[in-house]
C-alpha beads as a LAMMPS data file, in Angstrom:
LAMMPS data file: protein, C-alpha beads

283 atoms
282 bonds

1 atom types
1 bond types

-500.0 500.0 xlo xhi
-500.0 500.0 ylo yhi
-500.0 500.0 zlo zhi

Masses

1 110.0

Atoms # bond

1 1 1 -175.474 217.038 -118.792
2 1 1 -174.754 217.347 -115.026
3 1 1 -172.559 214.217 -114.998
4 1 1 -170.210 215.143 -117.845
5 1 1 -170.357 218.935 -118.052
6 1 1 -171.420 218.839 -121.724
7 1 1 -173.872 221.685 -122.419
8 1 1 -175.910 222.570 -125.505
9 1 1 -177.699 225.928 -125.736
10 1 1 -179.853 227.529 -128.427
11 1 1 -181.415 230.981 -128.695
12 1 1 -182.755 232.779 -131.785
13 1 1 -185.383 235.369 -132.734
14 1 1 -186.936 234.974 -136.194
15 1 1 -189.616 237.219 -137.774
16 1 1 -192.016 235.788 -140.379
17 1 1 -194.126 237.535 -142.998
18 1 1 -196.634 236.802 -145.750
19 1 1 -197.948 238.745 -148.754
20 1 1 -200.858 237.769 -151.014
21 1 1 -202.417 239.415 -154.054
22 1 1 -205.489 238.124 -155.898
23 1 1 -207.302 239.269 -159.031
24 1 1 -210.724 238.281 -160.375
25 1 1 -209.972 237.608 -164.040
26 1 1 -213.623 236.874 -164.897
27 1 1 -216.755 236.206 -162.859
28 1 1 -215.753 232.525 -162.778
29 1 1 -211.936 232.643 -162.497
30 1 1 -209.723 234.136 -159.802
31 1 1 -205.932 234.188 -159.908
32 1 1 -203.579 234.744 -156.997
33 1 1 -199.910 234.983 -156.064
34 1 1 -198.419 234.483 -152.628
35 1 1 -195.063 234.790 -150.895
36 1 1 -194.475 233.632 -147.335
37 1 1 -191.735 232.652 -144.943
38 1 1 -191.646 230.101 -142.181
39 1 1 -189.297 228.287 -139.863
40 1 1 -188.869 225.235 -137.692
41 1 1 -187.164 226.203 -134.455
42 1 1 -183.684 225.022 -133.604
43 1 1 -182.606 223.519 -130.309
44 1 1 -180.591 220.683 -128.868
45 1 1 -181.322 217.074 -129.820
46 1 1 -183.428 215.757 -126.909
47 1 1 -182.266 212.146 -127.069
48 1 1 -178.524 211.763 -127.732
49 1 1 -177.417 208.167 -127.279
50 1 1 -174.250 209.305 -125.490
51 1 1 -173.255 212.676 -124.088
52 1 1 -170.670 213.301 -126.850
53 1 1 -173.587 213.689 -129.261
54 1 1 -174.932 216.773 -127.413
55 1 1 -174.822 219.619 -129.910
56 1 1 -177.147 222.578 -130.682
57 1 1 -178.614 223.183 -134.141
58 1 1 -180.177 226.256 -135.739
59 1 1 -183.620 226.977 -137.166
60 1 1 -184.718 225.561 -140.485
61 1 1 -186.046 228.436 -142.617
62 1 1 -188.136 228.460 -145.771
63 1 1 -189.194 230.989 -148.388
64 1 1 -192.271 229.876 -150.335
65 1 1 -193.656 231.197 -153.630
66 1 1 -197.051 230.165 -155.014
67 1 1 -199.007 231.082 -158.138
68 1 1 -202.470 229.662 -158.694
69 1 1 -206.081 229.989 -159.737
70 1 1 -209.563 229.004 -158.543
71 1 1 -212.490 228.649 -160.916
72 1 1 -216.108 227.541 -161.244
73 1 1 -216.918 226.896 -164.890
74 1 1 -219.871 225.923 -167.088
75 1 1 -222.498 227.457 -164.822
76 1 1 -220.771 225.907 -161.786
77 1 1 -220.923 222.405 -163.230
78 1 1 -217.124 222.195 -162.895
79 1 1 -214.790 223.436 -160.192
80 1 1 -211.117 223.540 -161.163
81 1 1 -208.314 224.769 -158.878
82 1 1 -204.592 224.630 -159.443
83 1 1 -201.271 226.087 -158.398
84 1 1 -197.537 225.854 -158.913
85 1 1 -195.107 226.392 -156.054
86 1 1 -191.440 226.791 -155.270
87 1 1 -189.845 226.651 -151.815
88 1 1 -186.264 227.314 -150.757
89 1 1 -185.051 225.789 -147.507
90 1 1 -181.964 227.020 -145.676
91 1 1 -180.487 225.156 -142.743
92 1 1 -182.570 222.056 -143.431
93 1 1 -182.718 219.945 -140.274
94 1 1 -181.971 216.254 -140.368
95 1 1 -180.308 213.374 -138.569
96 1 1 -176.865 212.669 -140.025
97 1 1 -175.619 209.203 -140.825
98 1 1 -172.589 209.811 -138.608
99 1 1 -172.643 212.071 -135.556
100 1 1 -170.229 214.996 -135.569
101 1 1 -168.130 216.517 -132.838
102 1 1 -167.559 220.237 -132.121
103 1 1 -164.905 220.354 -134.889
104 1 1 -167.450 219.029 -137.468
105 1 1 -165.493 215.788 -137.756
106 1 1 -167.092 212.339 -137.298
107 1 1 -167.096 211.160 -133.704
108 1 1 -164.795 208.157 -133.213
109 1 1 -166.306 204.941 -131.934
110 1 1 -164.833 205.485 -128.473
111 1 1 -166.086 209.095 -128.419
112 1 1 -169.781 208.703 -129.029
113 1 1 -169.696 207.455 -132.608
114 1 1 -172.012 204.467 -132.428
115 1 1 -172.607 203.044 -135.925
116 1 1 -176.285 203.354 -136.844
117 1 1 -177.192 205.194 -133.632
118 1 1 -176.810 208.941 -134.040
119 1 1 -179.050 211.083 -131.853
120 1 1 -178.090 214.469 -133.289
121 1 1 -180.018 216.939 -135.388
122 1 1 -177.944 219.142 -137.691
123 1 1 -178.602 221.850 -140.266
124 1 1 -177.442 219.484 -142.947
125 1 1 -177.812 221.799 -145.941
126 1 1 -180.067 223.815 -148.228
127 1 1 -182.812 222.446 -150.460
128 1 1 -185.469 223.432 -152.944
129 1 1 -188.943 222.042 -153.521
130 1 1 -190.999 222.658 -156.628
131 1 1 -194.219 221.200 -157.895
132 1 1 -197.876 221.677 -158.669
133 1 1 -201.352 220.773 -157.406
134 1 1 -204.506 220.347 -159.482
135 1 1 -207.996 219.394 -158.296
136 1 1 -211.344 219.191 -160.066
137 1 1 -214.976 218.394 -159.291
138 1 1 -217.427 217.833 -162.153
139 1 1 -221.231 217.569 -161.947
140 1 1 -222.220 216.796 -165.560
141 1 1 -225.814 215.827 -164.686
142 1 1 -227.977 215.944 -161.577
143 1 1 -226.819 213.451 -158.992
144 1 1 -223.527 212.547 -160.697
145 1 1 -220.263 213.806 -159.191
146 1 1 -216.754 213.092 -160.444
147 1 1 -213.732 214.367 -158.548
148 1 1 -210.001 214.027 -158.886
149 1 1 -206.698 215.513 -157.856
150 1 1 -203.024 215.190 -158.691
151 1 1 -199.828 216.704 -157.374
152 1 1 -196.078 216.666 -157.914
153 1 1 -193.516 217.350 -155.170
154 1 1 -189.930 217.516 -156.416
155 1 1 -187.447 217.852 -153.513
156 1 1 -183.699 218.243 -154.032
157 1 1 -180.769 219.228 -151.852
158 1 1 -178.871 222.110 -153.450
159 1 1 -175.956 222.304 -151.009
160 1 1 -174.570 220.211 -148.152
161 1 1 -172.989 221.650 -145.027
162 1 1 -171.341 218.473 -143.749
163 1 1 -170.038 216.054 -146.424
164 1 1 -169.440 213.464 -143.701
165 1 1 -173.219 213.034 -143.342
166 1 1 -173.078 211.025 -146.615
167 1 1 -175.752 213.150 -148.298
168 1 1 -175.036 214.455 -151.774
169 1 1 -176.267 217.442 -153.754
170 1 1 -179.309 216.369 -155.770
171 1 1 -180.482 213.828 -153.196
172 1 1 -184.143 213.581 -152.283
173 1 1 -185.479 213.797 -148.733
174 1 1 -186.473 210.458 -147.182
175 1 1 -190.205 209.985 -146.846
176 1 1 -191.256 212.145 -149.808
177 1 1 -192.733 210.624 -152.952
178 1 1 -193.060 212.683 -156.107
179 1 1 -196.286 212.183 -158.061
180 1 1 -199.623 211.135 -156.583
181 1 1 -203.234 211.189 -157.704
182 1 1 -206.749 210.227 -156.679
183 1 1 -210.127 209.998 -158.395
184 1 1 -213.688 209.198 -157.401
185 1 1 -217.171 208.917 -158.839
186 1 1 -220.601 208.736 -157.215
187 1 1 -224.206 208.897 -158.342
188 1 1 -227.213 209.698 -156.165
189 1 1 -230.222 207.579 -157.205
190 1 1 -233.632 208.898 -156.034
191 1 1 -235.877 206.081 -154.786
192 1 1 -239.086 207.983 -155.468
193 1 1 -241.698 209.514 -153.186
194 1 1 -240.496 209.787 -149.609
195 1 1 -238.164 206.811 -149.890
196 1 1 -234.924 208.782 -149.861
197 1 1 -231.933 208.054 -152.093
198 1 1 -229.186 205.524 -152.646
199 1 1 -225.636 206.690 -153.513
200 1 1 -222.935 204.273 -154.678
201 1 1 -219.358 205.623 -154.726
202 1 1 -216.041 204.283 -155.959
203 1 1 -212.657 205.936 -155.463
204 1 1 -209.035 205.041 -156.116
205 1 1 -205.792 206.662 -154.956
206 1 1 -202.162 206.217 -155.982
207 1 1 -199.418 206.862 -153.395
208 1 1 -195.840 207.070 -154.696
209 1 1 -192.950 205.142 -153.228
210 1 1 -190.040 206.830 -151.511
211 1 1 -186.603 206.266 -149.986
212 1 1 -186.516 205.431 -146.294
213 1 1 -183.123 207.053 -145.679
214 1 1 -180.683 209.398 -147.385
215 1 1 -178.748 206.505 -148.923
216 1 1 -181.974 205.080 -150.403
217 1 1 -181.078 201.591 -149.175
218 1 1 -183.314 198.944 -150.810
219 1 1 -184.268 197.361 -147.470
220 1 1 -185.962 200.581 -146.288
221 1 1 -187.385 201.708 -149.632
222 1 1 -191.197 201.945 -149.570
223 1 1 -192.876 200.847 -152.784
224 1 1 -195.760 202.708 -154.389
225 1 1 -199.294 201.382 -154.023
226 1 1 -202.792 201.975 -155.366
227 1 1 -205.845 201.469 -153.177
228 1 1 -209.515 201.319 -154.112
229 1 1 -212.524 201.905 -151.850
230 1 1 -216.242 201.423 -152.407
231 1 1 -219.263 202.719 -150.476
232 1 1 -223.042 202.489 -150.706
233 1 1 -225.050 205.054 -148.732
234 1 1 -228.770 205.361 -148.099
235 1 1 -230.171 208.794 -147.122
236 1 1 -233.702 209.196 -145.822
237 1 1 -235.952 211.731 -147.553
238 1 1 -235.671 214.222 -144.673
239 1 1 -231.905 213.504 -144.399
240 1 1 -232.286 212.605 -140.721
241 1 1 -231.015 209.064 -141.238
242 1 1 -228.157 207.631 -143.272
243 1 1 -226.808 204.097 -143.514
244 1 1 -223.490 203.336 -145.216
245 1 1 -221.851 200.047 -146.141
246 1 1 -218.230 200.476 -147.201
247 1 1 -215.095 198.506 -147.950
248 1 1 -211.634 200.052 -147.822
249 1 1 -208.612 198.531 -149.586
250 1 1 -211.155 196.692 -151.679
251 1 1 -208.667 194.316 -153.362
252 1 1 -206.836 193.568 -150.078
253 1 1 -203.454 194.773 -151.333
254 1 1 -200.422 194.381 -149.080
255 1 1 -198.283 197.509 -148.724
256 1 1 -196.023 199.332 -146.280
257 1 1 -196.636 202.791 -144.870
258 1 1 -193.028 203.203 -143.752
259 1 1 -189.802 201.349 -143.006
260 1 1 -186.986 202.120 -140.588
261 1 1 -183.603 200.463 -140.046
262 1 1 -181.101 200.470 -137.181
263 1 1 -179.547 197.050 -136.528
264 1 1 -182.649 195.487 -138.076
265 1 1 -185.495 196.688 -140.303
266 1 1 -188.897 197.712 -138.957
267 1 1 -191.865 198.124 -141.269
268 1 1 -195.435 199.286 -140.672
269 1 1 -197.868 197.452 -142.968
270 1 1 -200.960 199.233 -144.201
271 1 1 -204.443 198.212 -143.155
272 1 1 -205.936 195.206 -144.973
273 1 1 -209.402 195.116 -146.498
274 1 1 -211.939 196.340 -143.956
275 1 1 -215.729 196.334 -144.179
276 1 1 -217.831 198.694 -142.071
277 1 1 -221.515 199.467 -141.552
278 1 1 -222.291 202.979 -140.291
279 1 1 -225.665 204.255 -139.105
280 1 1 -226.064 207.993 -138.492
281 1 1 -228.956 210.003 -137.045
282 1 1 -229.058 213.801 -137.371
283 1 1 -230.934 215.762 -134.723

Bonds

1 1 1 2
2 1 2 3
3 1 3 4
4 1 4 5
5 1 5 6
6 1 6 7
7 1 7 8
8 1 8 9
9 1 9 10
10 1 10 11
11 1 11 12
12 1 12 13
13 1 13 14
14 1 14 15
15 1 15 16
16 1 16 17
17 1 17 18
18 1 18 19
19 1 19 20
20 1 20 21
21 1 21 22
22 1 22 23
23 1 23 24
24 1 24 25
25 1 25 26
26 1 26 27
27 1 27 28
28 1 28 29
29 1 29 30
30 1 30 31
31 1 31 32
32 1 32 33
33 1 33 34
34 1 34 35
35 1 35 36
36 1 36 37
37 1 37 38
38 1 38 39
39 1 39 40
40 1 40 41
41 1 41 42
42 1 42 43
43 1 43 44
44 1 44 45
45 1 45 46
46 1 46 47
47 1 47 48
48 1 48 49
49 1 49 50
50 1 50 51
51 1 51 52
52 1 52 53
53 1 53 54
54 1 54 55
55 1 55 56
56 1 56 57
57 1 57 58
58 1 58 59
59 1 59 60
60 1 60 61
61 1 61 62
62 1 62 63
63 1 63 64
64 1 64 65
65 1 65 66
66 1 66 67
67 1 67 68
68 1 68 69
69 1 69 70
70 1 70 71
71 1 71 72
72 1 72 73
73 1 73 74
74 1 74 75
75 1 75 76
76 1 76 77
77 1 77 78
78 1 78 79
79 1 79 80
80 1 80 81
81 1 81 82
82 1 82 83
83 1 83 84
84 1 84 85
85 1 85 86
86 1 86 87
87 1 87 88
88 1 88 89
89 1 89 90
90 1 90 91
91 1 91 92
92 1 92 93
93 1 93 94
94 1 94 95
95 1 95 96
96 1 96 97
97 1 97 98
98 1 98 99
99 1 99 100
100 1 100 101
101 1 101 102
102 1 102 103
103 1 103 104
104 1 104 105
105 1 105 106
106 1 106 107
107 1 107 108
108 1 108 109
109 1 109 110
110 1 110 111
111 1 111 112
112 1 112 113
113 1 113 114
114 1 114 115
115 1 115 116
116 1 116 117
117 1 117 118
118 1 118 119
119 1 119 120
120 1 120 121
121 1 121 122
122 1 122 123
123 1 123 124
124 1 124 125
125 1 125 126
126 1 126 127
127 1 127 128
128 1 128 129
129 1 129 130
130 1 130 131
131 1 131 132
132 1 132 133
133 1 133 134
134 1 134 135
135 1 135 136
136 1 136 137
137 1 137 138
138 1 138 139
139 1 139 140
140 1 140 141
141 1 141 142
142 1 142 143
143 1 143 144
144 1 144 145
145 1 145 146
146 1 146 147
147 1 147 148
148 1 148 149
149 1 149 150
150 1 150 151
151 1 151 152
152 1 152 153
153 1 153 154
154 1 154 155
155 1 155 156
156 1 156 157
157 1 157 158
158 1 158 159
159 1 159 160
160 1 160 161
161 1 161 162
162 1 162 163
163 1 163 164
164 1 164 165
165 1 165 166
166 1 166 167
167 1 167 168
168 1 168 169
169 1 169 170
170 1 170 171
171 1 171 172
172 1 172 173
173 1 173 174
174 1 174 175
175 1 175 176
176 1 176 177
177 1 177 178
178 1 178 179
179 1 179 180
180 1 180 181
181 1 181 182
182 1 182 183
183 1 183 184
184 1 184 185
185 1 185 186
186 1 186 187
187 1 187 188
188 1 188 189
189 1 189 190
190 1 190 191
191 1 191 192
192 1 192 193
193 1 193 194
194 1 194 195
195 1 195 196
196 1 196 197
197 1 197 198
198 1 198 199
199 1 199 200
200 1 200 201
201 1 201 202
202 1 202 203
203 1 203 204
204 1 204 205
205 1 205 206
206 1 206 207
207 1 207 208
208 1 208 209
209 1 209 210
210 1 210 211
211 1 211 212
212 1 212 213
213 1 213 214
214 1 214 215
215 1 215 216
216 1 216 217
217 1 217 218
218 1 218 219
219 1 219 220
220 1 220 221
221 1 221 222
222 1 222 223
223 1 223 224
224 1 224 225
225 1 225 226
226 1 226 227
227 1 227 228
228 1 228 229
229 1 229 230
230 1 230 231
231 1 231 232
232 1 232 233
233 1 233 234
234 1 234 235
235 1 235 236
236 1 236 237
237 1 237 238
238 1 238 239
239 1 239 240
240 1 240 241
241 1 241 242
242 1 242 243
243 1 243 244
244 1 244 245
245 1 245 246
246 1 246 247
247 1 247 248
248 1 248 249
249 1 249 250
250 1 250 251
251 1 251 252
252 1 252 253
253 1 253 254
254 1 254 255
255 1 255 256
256 1 256 257
257 1 257 258
258 1 258 259
259 1 259 260
260 1 260 261
261 1 261 262
262 1 262 263
263 1 263 264
264 1 264 265
265 1 265 266
266 1 266 267
267 1 267 268
268 1 268 269
269 1 269 270
270 1 270 271
271 1 271 272
272 1 272 273
273 1 273 274
274 1 274 275
275 1 275 276
276 1 276 277
277 1 277 278
278 1 278 279
279 1 279 280
280 1 280 281
281 1 281 282
282 1 282 283
């Protein structure tokens, strides 16, 4: 800062690597294991509210382990893929509740400590993430397709570098829900001759709720929601033309995508029911 003389600098060199091994258990099933590293670069917070908040932070690093399988079963009538994973974060980056000075103590109000307005990023601690993913597609008869997926993401801080940031061991990361799922079904109906086909589809998806900040304040907590969509598509016999009529958020549910609080609460509502007609021509 040329006016105050406060300076924040960051420099770091980080190598990354990845190793994968796979094995074909049968003609229809393949298993694999993977280990990889990654990082999010450090730096200096670009938008401190006052110059006392200028402070560099280090890279956020992760080690990721994954074990999974891919399969096509019952003469390819069913595709089933799944995996389990574990990730360890070190130096997890986040915005603290209270900005810290060079001595790692909270900034006083007259020294850049503005309640609710902290423009720092810090390596607030270490964390682990574990979970699984499972997806399937089933074609039991000609024209009928059923698909679904589910996943679990369990995030937890395992250590905290700055207790004054008001984050505790075992806390979840804001913005991450745990369990989610989706499912869909469609059936292609031949219209006979050269009349093409008609395909109705219905799908539903559940999105988990999550905390909007580290304190999990109720006014910024996002509730879970379940949305349904429906679509009817006509395909010409030569597949050159298609016409689709669809409705998203079929039951017109009201929900929030996110919430954010400073001196007041902001919330972004999700889209209401929408109906669309799409005409496509392939050349």
